[in-house]
N, C-alpha and C positions, 0 to 999 in steps of 0.2 A: 957396158950397158949404161944408158943415160935415162934418169927419171926426173928430169928437171921440172920444178913447180908441179909436183904430183904428190898425192897422198896414196897410201896403200888402199884406202877405201875407193879411190879412183881406179886403181889397177885391178882390184878384186872384181871378178866377174867378166873381165875382158876376155874376148876370144883369143885363143892361142893357135897360131897357124904355123905348121912346120915348113921346112925348106921346099917341100914339094907342093905347097899350097893347100895341103889338107888340114882341116880343123882337128886339133888334138883334143880340145875341150875348152874350159875356162878356168881362170885362177880361183881356187877355193880356199887357199891358205898360203902363208909364206913361212919360211924357216930362217931363223937367226942363229948365228954363232954366238953363244953367251959365255964362252970361255974367256979367261983372262980379264974378267970384269968389264967386258965390252959387249955391245949388242950390235952385230953387223949382219945385214941381210946377205943370205947365201943362196937360197933356193926358193922356187915356187912349186906348190903342189897343184896339179891340174886335175880337175874333176870333169865328169861328163855332164850331160843334161839331166833333168829330173827323171826321165825314163830310164836312162842308163844307171843312175844311182839306185833307183828302185829295184831294177833287175839284179844289181849286185847285192843289195841288202836281202833279197829273197833267195839268193844263191842260184839264180837262173843264168848268171854269167860270172866269169871270174872277177874278183875284186881288184881292179887295177886303177891306181891313181898315179899317172906319170909324174916324175919328179924332175924339174927343170933347173939345172945349175945356171948361175948368172952368165957364164961364158957360152951358154947355149943360145942366148938371146941376141938377136941382131938389132931389133928396134922395138920401142914401145910408143905407140901413138893411140889410134882408135882401136887397134888390135896389137897383140904381142906377136912379133914374127921371130921364128927360130932359125938358126943356121944349121940345124940338124934335122934328121927325120924322126918320126915318132918312135920307130923301133929302137933307136939308140938311147932313149930315155929310160932311167931306172924306175922301178915301181916303189912308191913311197910306203907301200904296205909291207914290203919285204924287209926282213931283219937286216940291219946294218946299212940300209940305204940312206938313212939320216944319221950322221955321225953322233957319237956320244958328246954331250955338251951342247948340242944344237936343240933349239926349241921352236915350236910353232907359235905364230902370233896368237892363235886361239888360246894357247897356254899362258903366254906372257901377259895377255890382257887380264888374267885372273890374279896376277901377282901384285902385292901391295907396293906402292912407291912410298918410301919414307925419307925424311930429311936427315941431316947429319946427327940429330939427336934421337933418331929412331922413332920419331913421331910420324904417324901416317899422313901423307899428303894427298894421295889419290891413286889412280891407276892409269895404265896406258890404254888409250881408246883408239889410237891411230898412230901412224908414222908419216912424216912429211919429208920430201926431198926438195931442197932449195935449188936455186939456179945453178949451183955448182955440184948438184947431186949429193950434197951432204945430207945425212939423215938426222932428223930431229924427232924425238918422242913427243906425241901429242897427249897431254894429260887431262884427265877429268876427275871429278870427285867432289865430295862435300866441302872440304877445306878450300879448294880452288874456286868453287862456286861462291863461297863466302867472300873471298878476295874480290872477285868480279863485282859482287853486289856492293861491297864496301866502297869500291872506287867508282861505282855507278857506271861501269862499262857495259856495253851491250851484251846480251846473254849468249850470242853465238860466236864469241871470240875463242880462238884456240890458244891454249897455253903450251908453248914449245920449250922442250928441254934439249940442249945440245949434248952430244956424247961426252964432251970433256968435263961435264960436272957429274957424271956417273961415277961414284966411288967404288961400288961393288955390286955384283949380281949373284944371287944364290937362288935356291929353289923356292924360297918364300918371299923374298923382297928384292927390290931394286933400290939401292941406297944412294942418295945424292950428297954432294959435298956442301950443300947450302942448308941453312936453318929455315924454318918456316918464316921467321921474321925477315930474313934476307930475301926469300922468294916474294913475300908480300911487298917489301920495299922496292924490289925490282919491278914488279907489276905496276906499282904506283908511278915510278919514274918513267917507265916505258909509255904508260898511258898519258902522262902529262906531255911527253915529247910528241906523241901522236896528235894530241889536241892542238898543240902549238903549230904543228906542221899543217894540219887542216886549216887552222885559222889563217896561216900565211899563204895558203893556196899552193903549197908545194906538192907536186905529184909524187906518188909512191911508185917505185920501180918494181915492187913485189906485191901488188895489191890483190892478187888472186885469192889469198887466204888471210882474212882478218885474224891477227894473232898477236900475242905478247911473247917475246922471247925471254925466258927465264934464265938468269945466271950469266948473261953475256955482258951486261954493263953498257950496252949500246943498242940503238935501234936503227933499223933500216926502213922505217915507215910502216912496219907491219903492226896493225892493231885491229 
């Protein structure tokens, strides 16, 4: 599966089409493997339309949310196309369909992100897949907003965290290997590089999402 230059927020709500051309539903959540102190995308939960969800909530039809593994996906563009039929998909509601240690994005977004000193940094507001389909966490929160204000960066900049600076993941926190000071310093360095790049007229090869990459020590023109 390739998710190049896409955010989860782009993928969410995309129609999902099975191998027979029938619409299964649309993406309503995604599931990550959070074991071994890593966060890796593994599954998508597919929901029906508003009418179907209402009927399920009223008990007028069975509560079925198809669960799509990554190897079921043929392509992701304006729609998500599967290489299997709807009947072969598991039901996310059934016990055991989502393995132990896996978590939904809707749950991860409520977990605090802390620095190496256990000071709160923010929370995960999205995930982004770069040109190589590498997944980055998109962070938001008061401390991060303070950094952007301090360096006078535009307010709609994304702050990206690569998986290699995640130290551990538990039920309450996602802990990074960087201190607040290091994160702030990286933001300042990355933003300075961007301003020099703009002044020099150098084009960005990844300009789709204005962002600062935290913890990498280098920039590819994303701010």
